[in-house]
C-alpha positions, 0 to 999 in steps of 0.5 A: 194795273191800269188799262193801256191807252190803245184799244180795239175798234172792231169792223164787221165783215162786209157780208154777214148773217146778223142772226148767227153773227150776233153770237160771235160778236158777243164773244169778241166783246166779252173778251174785253178791250173793245171800245167801238164796233163799226157795221160795214156791209157792202153791196146790200140794200138799206133795208138789210143794213137796217135789219142787221143794225137792229140785231147787232146794235143792242149787243154792242150798246148793252156792253157800253161799246160804241156802235158806228155805221160805215159810210151812211150818216142817214142810216146811222140816224135811222137805226140809233147808232152812236155815230158814223165813219165817213171815208174819203169818198163818202158823205162830207164830214160837215154833212154828217155832223149836221145830220147827227148832231154834236153828241154823235161820234163822227170819225173820218178816213185820212189815209196818209194825209196829215193835212186832211186830218188836221182840217177835219180835226179842226172841224170837230171830227171825233177821231181820224183814221190812218191806213193802210199800214199793211197789206189787207185782203178786206179791200183794195187799199188806195194808200200805204200809211207811214208810221211816222205820221201816226207817231207825229199825230199821237204826239201832237194832237188831242184828237184820237187816231185809229190805225187800220189795214192788215193789222194782226197781233204779230204786227201791231207792236210798232203801231201801239208804240207809235201811239195809236189810240185804236187798232181797227181790225177785221180779218184778224178777228173774224177769220181767227181759227180759234174764234173771235174771242181768242183773237181779241185776247191775242190783240190785248196781250200784244197791246200790253206787251208794247204799251209805253 
């Protein structure tokens, strides 16, 4: 059986101890179906982010999974990441691309704006992220995304689309059916009572059930 088109995009918790989190991250990746891991740490200094990247990056890259820095193209370059994800209020796409070069992954947040997605896809973004689709406790969502926009993008554009925001194995079906190439997930993975590997397996089962 061929693999489904939709894959998982894991985002780290906003706070973590890299030494202990590395084992949990490896468990999640070894469950399969993950293409990207984003290091997203909040309210800490650059040195601490760099140390976390040095611990976690080899775990991810040794498994042929892309390691992405959140917000900071400068730190992505310094720490050997595969790319960066920039939000609506972060470094502009053009600056991130100029700093990291043509071969790096540069993904962008579009919330619910097809117009922003089209502009940045034309500029060369490697993926666009729409969300939040559901209520999320990870951050205060500034917008609620429409599945219809996600479906239009998947039908019309070649640039991959990421769905984010409160996604779980129980509610991801419509997003998979709409054509999301990636599901970005945080709490549903790291807060799963049976551990991150079990959470990844549940997502993979749900994706297979809903794949076209």
